[in-house]
Every structure is written in structure tokens, then in C-alpha cells.
KEKOL-731007 format. One line per field, with one value per atom (N, C-alpha, C, O): atom name; y, x, z; residue number from 1. Coordinates in steps of 0.05 Angstrom, whole numbers. Each point is the difference from the previous one (the first is absolute). Layout:
BEGIN
atomo <- [CA_...]
c2 <- [Y_...]
c1 <- [X_...]
c3 <- [Z_...]
num <- [NUM_...]
***
This chain:
BEGIN
atomo <- [N_CA_C_O_N_CA_C_O_N_CA_C_O_N_CA_C_O_N_CA_C_O_N_CA_C_O_N_CA_C_O_N_CA_C_O_N_CA_C_O_N_CA_C_O_N_CA_C_O_N_CA_C_O_N_CA_C_O_N_CA_C_O_N_CA_C_O_N_CA_C_O_N_CA_C_O_N_CA_C_O_N_CA_C_O_N_CA_C_O_N_CA_C_O_N_CA_C_O_N_CA_C_O_N_CA_C_O_N_CA_C_O_N_CA_C_O_N_CA_C_O_N_CA_C_O_N_CA_C_O_N_CA_C_O_N_CA_C_O_N_CA_C_O_N_CA_C_O_N_CA_C_O_N_CA_C_O_N_CA_C_O_N_CA_C_O_N_CA_C_O_N_CA_C_O_N_CA_C_O_N_CA_C_O_N_CA_C_O_N_CA_C_O_N_CA_C_O_N_CA_C_O_N_CA_C_O_N_CA_C_O_N_CA_C_O_N_CA_C_O_N_CA_C_O_N_CA_C_O_N_CA_C_O_N_CA_C_O_N_CA_C_O_N_CA_C_O_N_CA_C_O_N_CA_C_O_N_CA_C_O_N_CA_C_O_N_CA_C_O_N_CA_C_O_N_CA_C_O_N_CA_C_O_N_CA_C_O_N_CA_C_O_N_CA_C_O_N_CA_C_O_N_CA_C_O_N_CA_C_O_N_CA_C_O_N_CA_C_O_N_CA_C_O_N_CA_C_O_N_CA_C_O_N_CA_C_O_N_CA_C_O_N_CA_C_O_N_CA_C_O_N_CA_C_O_N_CA_C_O_N_CA_C_O_N_CA_C_O_N_CA_C_O_N_CA_C_O_N_CA_C_O_N_CA_C_O_N_CA_C_O_N_CA_C_O_N_CA_C_O_N_CA_C_O_N_CA_C_O_N_CA_C_O_N_CA_C_O_N_CA_C_O_N_CA_C_O_N_CA_C_O_N_CA_C_O_N_CA_C_O_N_CA_C_O_N_CA_C_O_N_CA_C_O_N_CA_C_O_N_CA_C_O_N_CA_C_O_N_CA_C_O_N_CA_C_O_N_CA_C_O_N_CA_C_O_N_CA_C_O_N_CA_C_O_N_CA_C_O_N_CA_C_O_N_CA_C_O_N_CA_C_O_N_CA_C_O_N_CA_C_O_N_CA_C_O_N_CA_C_O_N_CA_C_O_N_CA_C_O_N_CA_C_O_N_CA_C_O_N_CA_C_O_N_CA_C_O_N_CA_C_O_N_CA_C_O_N_CA_C_O_N_CA_C_O_N_CA_C_O_N_CA_C_O_N_CA_C_O_N_CA_C_O_N_CA_C_O_N_CA_C_O_N_CA_C_O_N_CA_C_O_N_CA_C_O_N_CA_C_O_N_CA_C_O_N_CA_C_O_N_CA_C_O_N_CA_C_O_N_CA_C_O_N_CA_C_O_N_CA_C_O_N_CA_C_O_N_CA_C_O_N_CA_C_O_N_CA_C_O_N_CA_C_O_N_CA_C_O_N_CA_C_O_N_CA_C_O_N_CA_C_O_N_CA_C_O_N_CA_C_O_N_CA_C_O_N_CA_C_O_N_CA_C_O_N_CA_C_O_N_CA_C_O_N_CA_C_O_N_CA_C_O_N_CA_C_O_N_CA_C_O_N_CA_C_O_N_CA_C_O_N_CA_C_O_N_CA_C_O_N_CA_C_O_N_CA_C_O_N_CA_C_O_N_CA_C_O_N_CA_C_O_N_CA_C_O_N_CA_C_O_N_CA_C_O_N_CA_C_O_N_CA_C_O_N_CA_C_O_N_CA_C_O_N_CA_C_O_N_CA_C_O_N_CA_C_O_N_CA_C_O_N_CA_C_O_N_CA_C_O_N_CA_C_O_N_CA_C_O_N_CA_C_O_N_CA_C_O_N_CA_C_O_N_CA_C_O_N_CA_C_O_N_CA_C_O_N_CA_C_O_N_CA_C_O_N_CA_C_O_N_CA_C_O_N_CA_C_O_N_CA_C_O_N_CA_C_O_N_CA_C_O_N_CA_C_O_N_CA_C_O_N_CA_C_O_N_CA_C_O_N_CA_C_O_N_CA_C_O_N_CA_C_O_N_CA_C_O_N_CA_C_O_N_CA_C_O_N_CA_C_O_N_CA_C_O_N_CA_C_O_N_CA_C_O_N_CA_C_O_N_CA_C_O_N_CA_C_O_N_CA_C_O_N_CA_C_O_N_CA_C_O_N_CA_C_O_N_CA_C_O_N_CA_C_O_N_CA_C_O]
c2 <- [-30_29_33_23_-38_28_4_20_-42_-6_22_22_-29_4_35_10_1_32_8_19_-26_13_1_14_-35_0_24_9_-3_11_36_19_-17_30_3_23_-48_9_3_10_-23_3_35_16_-11_28_19_15_-19_14_4_19_-41_-3_12_11_-14_8_29_14_-3_28_20_24_-39_10_16_20_-24_8_24_20_-22_23_17_17_-18_18_12_23_-36_10_19_21_-25_17_19_18_-14_22_16_25_-36_12_7_22_-30_4_32_18_-23_27_23_17_-19_26_13_23_-51_7_21_23_-32_7_28_16_-10_25_13_14_-15_25_-5_14_-21_1_13_12_-15_26_30_16_-20_27_15_24_-40_8_11_21_-33_7_22_15_-12_26_27_24_-40_30_6_22_-36_0_20_23_-34_16_29_21_-21_30_21_25_-41_24_-12_-23_23_-6_33_21_-28_12_29_17_-16_34_-1_20_-30_17_4_22_-41_10_21_13_-2_20_23_14_-13_14_12_24_-44_7_14_19_-29_27_28_17_-10_13_17_24_-37_16_18_24_-44_-3_22_13_-12_27_21_16_-15_26_14_16_-27_8_32_0_16_21_4_-7_21_-6_19_20_-29_29_12_-7_33_23_16_2_6_7_28_7_4_23_24_-9_38_12_14_8_0_9_18_6_10_21_27_5_11_24_0_21_-48_4_12_-13_27_10_-2_5_-15_-13_-33_-13_11_-34_0_19_-44_-10_3_-12_26_1_20_1_15_21_18_-1_22_39_9_-7_25_17_29_20_-27_28_21_-5_31_1_32_7_11_30_8_-19_47_4_35_15_-11_17_33_12_-12_37_-13_7_-25_-8_-13_-10_12_-17_-32_-8_-6_-27_10_21_-45_1_-30_-2_-14_-25_-19_7_-26_-17_-31_-3_-19_-25_-19_1_-26_-11_-34_-9_-5_-35_-23_-9_6_-17_-23_-12_0_-25_-14_-6_-4_-35_-22_-17_14_-20_-3_-22_50_8_21_22_-20_16_18_0_22_15_29_22_-28_32_0_-22_45_13_10_16_-17_7_28_0_22_23_6_-13_42_8_34_6_9_36_11_-7_25_8_34_3_19_30_16_-8_27_20_30_4_13_30_12_-3_17_25_24_3_13_6_30_8_5_41_-9_15_-38_10_-25_-24_33_1_-16_12_-29_-8_-4_-11_21_19_-8_-1_-6_1_-33_-11_2_-34_-6_15_-39_0_-31_-5_-16_-35_10_18_-36_2_-20_-4_-2_-20_-27_4_-21_-24_6_9_-17_17_-28_4_-30_-16_-24_-7_2_-30_-30_1_-14_-23_-15_-8_-2_1_22_-5_36_14_23_1_10_20_22_13_-16_27_22_-8_34_22_30_16_-16_20_17_-11_40_21_16_22_-22_16_30_14_-2_26_31_-3_24_18_3_16_-29_-6_-13_-4_-4_-21_-29_-15_10_-24_-29_4_-36_-11_-12_-4_-1_4_-28_-7_-15_-9_-20_11_-43_-12_-16_-3_-6_-20_-16_6_-28_-28_-23_-8_-1_-24_-16_6_-35_-22_-24_-10_4_-18_-21_1_-25_-21_-12_-15_26_-9_16_-3_20_20_-4_7_-16_0_22_6_9_33_18_-4_32_23_26_12_-8_30_23_-2_23_17_29_12_-4_31_15_-11_29_22_18_19_-11_24_13_-8_43_17_25_-3_30_3_30_-2_23_15_19_2_8_3_28_9_2_23_33_12_-2_25_-23_16_-34_-12_-11_-16_16_-5_-28_-3_-20_-19_1_1_-2_-1_-18_-9_4_-10_-27_-14_8_-27_-16_8_-39_-25_-27_0_-27_-21_-16_-1_-13_-37_-6_11_-35_-14_-34_-11_6_-38_-1_-5_11_-11_-30_-11_-7_-26_-19_10_-22_-28_-22_-15_9_-11_-20_-3_-11_-29_10_-12_41_0_26_19_-27_26_28_5_11_33_10_-8_30_14_31_1_20_30_12_-9_34_19_23_1_21_27_13_-9_19_17_12_-5_23_16_33_9_9_13_-4_17_-37_-9_-9_-12_25_-14_-19_4_-17_-15_16_5_1_6_-16_5_-30_-10_-31_-10_-4_-30_-7_9_-30_-18_-27_-8_-10_-22_-19_-3_-6_-27_-24_-4_-12_-25_-25_2_-20_-21_-24_-15_17_-26_-27_-12_7_-25_-6_-17_33_-7_23_14_-15_3_31_10_2_29_20_3_19_19_17_9_-5_22_42_18_-23_37_12_-8_39_18_19_1_24_26_23_-1_27_23_10_-9_20_13_31_5_15_33_10_-4_19_27_11_-2_23_13_39_6_11_29_22_-3_24_17_11_-1_13_17_32_9_3_26_3_-19_42_11_17_6_-2_13_-30_3_-29_-16_-5_-12_18_-7_-35_-9_-2_-25_-26_3_-30_-22_1_-15]
c1 <- [21_-18_20_-2_18_14_22_14_-14_17_-27_5_-24_-17_-19_-17_29_-4_29_-1_15_35_-2_14_-37_8_-26_-6_-5_-17_7_-11_26_10_18_5_13_29_-18_11_-44_-6_-10_-5_3_-17_15_-7_38_15_15_14_-18_8_-13_13_-44_-28_3_-5_14_5_23_2_13_32_1_13_-23_-2_-9_14_-46_-19_16_8_2_24_26_10_-6_26_-19_10_-36_-6_-15_-9_1_-1_30_2_15_30_4_11_-14_10_-15_7_-29_-30_18_11_-9_10_33_8_8_25_-4_11_-27_-13_-7_7_-33_-9_28_8_6_22_18_19_-14_27_-31_6_-24_-23_13_18_-36_15_20_0_21_31_-1_11_-21_12_-24_6_-33_-11_9_-1_10_24_22_3_9_29_-19_4_-17_-8_-11_8_-31_-8_27_-1_27_19_5_-2_7_16_-14_12_-45_-24_13_8_-9_12_28_4_11_31_-3_7_-19_1_-16_-1_-18_-9_17_10_-5_23_15_6_5_17_-10_12_-39_-5_-7_4_-15_6_21_-3_26_26_-2_-2_3_8_-11_13_-41_-11_-12_-15_25_5_32_7_6_29_1_-15_25_-3_15_23_-35_10_24_2_19_14_1_3_-8_-16_25_24_-55_12_18_-2_19_15_-10_-2_-5_-19_21_11_0_15_-2_16_-53_-11_21_9_-5_10_30_12_0_33_23_1_9_18_30_16_-12_24_-6_-19_51_6_-2_7_-18_8_38_16_-16_35_22_24_-43_7_9_2_8_8_-27_-7_-2_-24_8_7_-11_6_-25_-9_6_-23_-4_-4_3_-3_-22_-14_-4_-20_19_15_-23_14_-23_-19_36_-26_-23_-17_9_-23_0_21_-42_3_-10_-15_23_-6_-32_-10_-2_-30_-9_-14_22_-6_23_24_-29_21_-15_-18_29_-9_25_22_-34_16_-9_-19_37_-13_23_23_-37_10_13_-12_39_12_-2_17_-45_-10_19_1_10_24_21_10_2_24_-7_11_-25_-8_11_-3_21_24_-1_10_-26_8_-22_-7_-4_-14_-1_18_-31_5_-17_-22_27_-1_-13_0_-16_-14_-4_1_-6_-7_-10_10_-31_-6_10_14_-20_13_-34_-21_29_-34_19_17_-29_16_-18_-25_41_-6_-10_14_-42_-13_8_-6_24_12_18_0_24_20_27_-5_21_26_21_12_-13_18_27_4_21_22_12_-16_52_12_-5_-6_9_-6_27_20_-22_23_-7_-24_40_-6_10_16_-30_0_33_16_-11_15_-14_-24_28_-7_-28_4_-27_-15_-5_-16_28_-5_28_13_-14_22_-11_-21_26_-12_-8_19_-49_-12_-9_-10_18_-11_-28_-6_-6_-30_14_21_-48_10_-21_-23_30_-15_14_13_-21_18_-17_-18_16_-5_0_-8_18_2_2_-21_55_-5_-1_2_-5_-10_-16_3_-22_-26_-4_-23_42_5_-11_-2_-4_-14_9_22_-28_12_-4_-23_42_7_14_-23_39_5_16_6_2_8_24_6_8_24_-4_-8_18_-6_22_-5_22_16_-11_-22_29_-15_19_18_-19_29_-11_-15_24_-12_5_-12_29_11_-17_-5_-4_-13_-36_-18_12_-27_-17_-21_43_-17_13_19_-37_14_3_-16_36_8_-8_8_-26_-13_15_8_-4_6_-25_-18_19_-23_2_8_-17_-2_-17_-22_35_-17_1_16_-36_-6_-10_-25_30_-14_-20_6_-32_-19_-10_-22_52_4_-3_19_-42_-9_-18_-1_-8_-17_-1_19_-32_3_-11_-22_29_-16_-17_12_-38_-14_-27_-10_0_-25_14_-7_33_9_-12_-9_14_-16_22_14_-21_14_-20_-20_23_-17_-2_13_-35_2_17_-4_16_10_-16_-24_48_-15_3_-20_40_-6_-5_8_-14_7_15_-3_21_24_-9_-23_48_-4_-11_6_-28_-23_12_15_-28_6_-12_-16_28_3_-14_0_-15_-8_-11_-19_36_-6_-15_-1_-9_-4_-9_-21_38_-5_-27_-1_-13_-27_-1_19_-34_-7_20_-15_35_7_23_15_-18_20_34_2_23_23_18_-5_17_13_29_15_-10_24_12_24_-31_15_-12_-17_41_-10_7_20_-41_14_-11_-23_54_-10_7_23_-41_3_13_1_9_11_1_0_2_-8_21_-2_24_16_-15_1_-16_-20_-3_11_-28_-8_6_-13_36_22_-12_16_-31_-15_-2_6_-24_-9_-15_-2_-9_-25_4_11_-28_9_-24_-19_26_-20_15_24_-46_20_-9_-24_33_-5_-14_6_-17_-23_1_-2_10_-19_-6_9_-26_-11_21_16_-19_19_-16_-21_35_-12_26_21_-22_14_9_-16_34_13_-1_-5_12_-13_28_14_-9_29_19_24_-47_33_-14_-3_-6_9_28_6_14_26_10_18_-27_-10_-8_-19_34_-6_19_5]
c3 <- [1_-1_0_-9_24_4_-28_-3_-16_-27_-13_-11_14_-22_6_-14_41_2_-12_-15_18_-7_-38_-15_8_-34_-2_-22_42_-14_8_-11_27_-5_-15_-8_0_-23_-35_-20_24_-27_4_-18_48_-2_-13_-17_30_-8_-22_-4_-12_-22_-22_-18_19_-13_2_-20_42_3_-4_1_-5_-9_-30_1_-23_-23_6_-1_8_7_8_-16_43_15_-28_2_-18_-8_-22_-5_-8_-26_18_-15_44_8_8_-4_12_0_-22_2_-28_-28_-12_-15_33_-8_11_-14_43_14_-9_2_-13_-6_-32_0_-25_-16_-2_-18_50_4_4_-19_37_9_-28_6_-25_-15_-26_-20_24_-24_26_-3_25_8_4_-2_9_-8_-34_-6_-11_-23_-8_-19_32_-8_20_-4_27_6_-18_-11_9_-25_-28_-9_4_-27_7_-11_33_1_7_-4_17_7_-22_7_-28_-25_-12_-5_3_-11_8_-16_38_16_-10_-14_16_-11_-28_-8_-11_-31_1_-21_45_-7_3_-17_48_1_-10_1_-15_-21_-23_-9_-3_-18_4_-18_44_13_2_2_-3_7_-33_-6_-5_-27_-22_-16_21_-2_14_-11_38_8_6_18_-38_-4_-19_-20_23_-14_-24_-1_-23_-19_-1_15_-33_-7_-20_-23_37_-11_-33_-4_-11_-27_16_23_-44_10_-20_-23_25_-16_-3_21_-44_-16_-17_-17_24_-21_7_22_-48_13_1_0_2_11_-28_-21_22_-7_0_-18_47_-5_17_6_-5_15_23_15_-6_42_-4_-14_29_5_-13_2_-18_-16_10_24_-39_18_-23_-22_42_-10_-6_13_-31_-15_-28_-22_42_-12_1_24_-39_-13_-2_-7_9_-10_-15_14_-44_-11_-5_-10_24_13_5_-16_34_13_29_9_4_23_-1_-18_34_9_3_9_-20_11_12_20_-31_4_10_-2_11_15_2_16_-34_2_3_-12_37_2_3_13_-27_-1_28_-4_25_10_-9_-17_25_-10_15_16_-22_24_-5_18_-34_-3_11_9_-7_8_25_-6_31_13_17_25_-47_19_-22_6_-33_-7_-27_-9_-2_-3_-30_0_-28_-22_-5_12_-24_-2_-25_-20_25_-32_20_24_-46_6_-22_-21_21_-15_9_21_-35_1_-5_-9_19_-13_2_16_-38_5_17_3_7_16_-29_-20_26_-22_15_22_-47_8_12_19_-13_22_-18_-5_0_-6_28_18_-19_20_-9_-21_38_3_29_18_-13_22_9_21_-40_2_19_-1_20_12_7_1_3_19_23_5_8_27_20_-18_32_0_17_0_10_9_27_22_-30_19_21_19_-22_23_-5_-20_42_6_-10_-12_14_-16_20_14_-4_23_20_21_-33_13_-12_-24_40_-12_-17_1_-20_-20_13_5_0_1_-11_12_-40_-18_-7_-12_17_-21_-16_8_-39_-14_15_4_6_7_-16_-24_32_-13_-15_-18_19_-13_-23_-10_0_-16_-2_19_-40_-7_-7_-10_11_-5_-33_-7_-10_-32_10_6_2_-9_22_22_-26_21_-14_-24_54_-7_31_23_-38_23_-11_-22_32_6_8_9_-8_9_22_-13_33_13_10_19_-34_9_35_16_-16_26_12_24_-38_39_-10_17_-39_-5_3_11_-28_-1_-22_-15_20_-19_14_15_-22_11_-27_-24_35_-22_0_20_-46_-9_-12_-13_17_-7_-10_14_-49_-13_10_8_-9_16_-24_-18_19_-32_13_-1_11_13_-37_-24_43_-18_-12_-5_1_-8_13_10_-12_19_26_19_-13_14_19_2_14_30_5_-12_26_13_23_21_-19_20_1_-21_43_8_-9_-19_40_-13_26_21_-34_21_-15_-20_50_-8_-5_14_-37_-7_29_18_-17_7_-14_-21_35_-11_-23_-3_-19_-34_2_-9_17_-2_25_21_-20_27_0_-19_40_-3_-26_-7_-4_-18_-25_-20_16_-15_-21_4_-23_-24_8_18_-36_-3_-19_-23_34_-30_18_15_-20_10_-34_-23_38_-20_10_13_-18_18_-9_-23_24_3_-20_-16_7_-9_10_18_-20_6_26_8_-2_19_-22_-22_42_-17_19_24_-26_26_5_-19_43_15_8_-1_14_19_-1_-14_45_-21_29_12_1_24_6_-2_15_-4_31_7_4_17_-9_-24_37_-3_19_25_-37_14_-10_-19_42_-7_-8_-21_47_-5_-28_-14_7_-32_-21_-16_22_-23_-10_-16_18_-15_17_23_-51_15_-9_-22_41_-12_1_13_-36_-4_-5_-12_28_-9_-7_3_-17_-12_4_3_-2_12_-28_-22_26_-31_22_24_-53_1_-17_-23_29_-26_4_18_-46_-5_0_-13_27_-9_-11_12_-31_1_16_19_-12_17_-12_-22_47_-6_-14_-7_6_-11_18_-2_24_30_17_24_-35_23_-2_-20_36_6_3_-15_29_7_-20_-15_15_-23_-9_-20]
num <- [1_1_1_1_2_2_2_2_3_3_3_3_4_4_4_4_5_5_5_5_6_6_6_6_7_7_7_7_8_8_8_8_9_9_9_9_10_10_10_10_11_11_11_11_12_12_12_12_13_13_13_13_14_14_14_14_15_15_15_15_16_16_16_16_17_17_17_17_18_18_18_18_19_19_19_19_20_20_20_20_21_21_21_21_22_22_22_22_23_23_23_23_24_24_24_24_25_25_25_25_26_26_26_26_27_27_27_27_28_28_28_28_29_29_29_29_30_30_30_30_31_31_31_31_32_32_32_32_33_33_33_33_34_34_34_34_35_35_35_35_36_36_36_36_37_37_37_37_38_38_38_38_39_39_39_39_40_40_40_40_41_41_41_41_42_42_42_42_43_43_43_43_44_44_44_44_45_45_45_45_46_46_46_46_47_47_47_47_48_48_48_48_49_49_49_49_50_50_50_50_51_51_51_51_52_52_52_52_53_53_53_53_54_54_54_54_55_55_55_55_56_56_56_56_57_57_57_57_58_58_58_58_59_59_59_59_60_60_60_60_61_61_61_61_62_62_62_62_63_63_63_63_64_64_64_64_65_65_65_65_66_66_66_66_67_67_67_67_68_68_68_68_69_69_69_69_70_70_70_70_71_71_71_71_72_72_72_72_73_73_73_73_74_74_74_74_75_75_75_75_76_76_76_76_77_77_77_77_78_78_78_78_79_79_79_79_80_80_80_80_81_81_81_81_82_82_82_82_83_83_83_83_84_84_84_84_85_85_85_85_86_86_86_86_87_87_87_87_88_88_88_88_89_89_89_89_90_90_90_90_91_91_91_91_92_92_92_92_93_93_93_93_94_94_94_94_95_95_95_95_96_96_96_96_97_97_97_97_98_98_98_98_99_99_99_99_100_100_100_100_101_101_101_101_102_102_102_102_103_103_103_103_104_104_104_104_105_105_105_105_106_106_106_106_107_107_107_107_108_108_108_108_109_109_109_109_110_110_110_110_111_111_111_111_112_112_112_112_113_113_113_113_114_114_114_114_115_115_115_115_116_116_116_116_117_117_117_117_118_118_118_118_119_119_119_119_120_120_120_120_121_121_121_121_122_122_122_122_123_123_123_123_124_124_124_124_125_125_125_125_126_126_126_126_127_127_127_127_128_128_128_128_129_129_129_129_130_130_130_130_131_131_131_131_132_132_132_132_133_133_133_133_134_134_134_134_135_135_135_135_136_136_136_136_137_137_137_137_138_138_138_138_139_139_139_139_140_140_140_140_141_141_141_141_142_142_142_142_143_143_143_143_144_144_144_144_145_145_145_145_146_146_146_146_147_147_147_147_148_148_148_148_149_149_149_149_150_150_150_150_151_151_151_151_152_152_152_152_153_153_153_153_154_154_154_154_155_155_155_155_156_156_156_156_157_157_157_157_158_158_158_158_159_159_159_159_160_160_160_160_161_161_161_161_162_162_162_162_163_163_163_163_164_164_164_164_165_165_165_165_166_166_166_166_167_167_167_167_168_168_168_168_169_169_169_169_170_170_170_170_171_171_171_171_172_172_172_172_173_173_173_173_174_174_174_174_175_175_175_175_176_176_176_176_177_177_177_177_178_178_178_178_179_179_179_179_180_180_180_180_181_181_181_181_182_182_182_182_183_183_183_183_184_184_184_184_185_185_185_185_186_186_186_186_187_187_187_187_188_188_188_188_189_189_189_189_190_190_190_190_191_191_191_191_192_192_192_192_193_193_193_193_194_194_194_194_195_195_195_195_196_196_196_196_197_197_197_197_198_198_198_198_199_199_199_199_200_200_200_200_201_201_201_201_202_202_202_202_203_203_203_203_204_204_204_204_205_205_205_205_206_206_206_206_207_207_207_207_208_208_208_208_209_209_209_209_210_210_210_210_211_211_211_211_212_212_212_212_213_213_213_213_214_214_214_214_215_215_215_215_216_216_216_216_217_217_217_217_218_218_218_218_219_219_219_219_220_220_220_220_221_221_221_221_222_222_222_222_223_223_223_223_224_224_224_224_225_225_225_225_226_226_226_226_227_227_227_227]
***
């Protein structure tokens, strides 16, 4: 009888074993699937992140050289013939951000003969500010500027000419005509003439911002002994 009971227990265990193994196999399969799903989800997120990184990368800007008369890094030499500087255009070199190309225009001073012209000395050091106004009521008629690669900057000279028997009055200084690392386009309004130039400098941005002094002209009295 004891032998028969032992045989019954052995048979029950033997019959149950395949079912237990099958259940174990199903649990392991579920865990594997969960792991695979987790890996796939992580992979998909990684792919999405890679896609975002690529799409949010800023494209390289295209240099705007509209109105460019000088080459980047070259000296600037410009003079008006019996006229004054009326507009200044400058293109920023975005491919190598250390210099600008320049273009200028002139306009006549109606009824005024410009005379007693002269060139200023350098009005700034490399890396230094510019704060210059033509003396003796004279007006800006030209610019000269060399560039130095090792300084990433320019120095400036200004040509000034006196407006005959006229005096400068009602003068003003413009706001900055450009932002850092951006193009510049300035034109003097009707009735105003350029008399000076100002510039601050950023060594970190390797650029300058420019302002201009503008004046009106009035004919001086014959008994006026100054100017």
C-alpha cells in the first residue's frame, strides 16, 4: 500500500512537470518581450533625439556683400571730388568674422566750394574707440583704413574739407548704424552733411559699431571772425 501511494505521488509530480516548465517558459518569454520593448523604446527615443539635434543645428549664414567696393582685409581708400560723404555701406564677413567690406557715395553741397582739404592722422589705435570730428567747420570727404590680421581690426584716417564761407550748426550724432556682426547701411538725410565718425569695439565679437556726426550749414556773416 505504501508502494502504491509513492507511485501516485511520483506520477503526479511527473505529470505536473511539463506544465510547470511550460509556464516557466511563458514567463521568461514575457520578460524577454518586456526587455525587447524597453530596448526598442529607448532606441526610438535616441533616434528622435538624434533627429532633433540634426534639425536644430543652425545653418551657416550666407555673407551679404551688397554694395561692396573693397575686399575683406584690404586697405580702404576713398575720396569724394569736391563733394562730401553721403552714404556708407558695410558688409560683415561672416565666413571669417574679423573684417568688413566697404562702399561709399558722395553728394554735392549746393552752392558751396569745398577747399582747404587735409587728412587727419590716425584717429584710433587697433582695438581702441573712434571719436573724431573734422575741425574748423570742415566736412568728411574721404576715408583711409588699413587692416591688420593679427589685430582683427582697422585704423582710420579721415579727409576733411572746409565748406568755404559756411559754418556747421545744428549738429547731431546718430545712433549706431549697425549691430554687432551685422551689415551697415547709412545715408545722411537731406540738408545734413557728415562731419565726424564714432565707433566702439568688441574684441570678443571682433567687430565695431559705427555712428556719425551730421551738421547743417549756414553762411557766416562777413564780420564773423571765427570758424
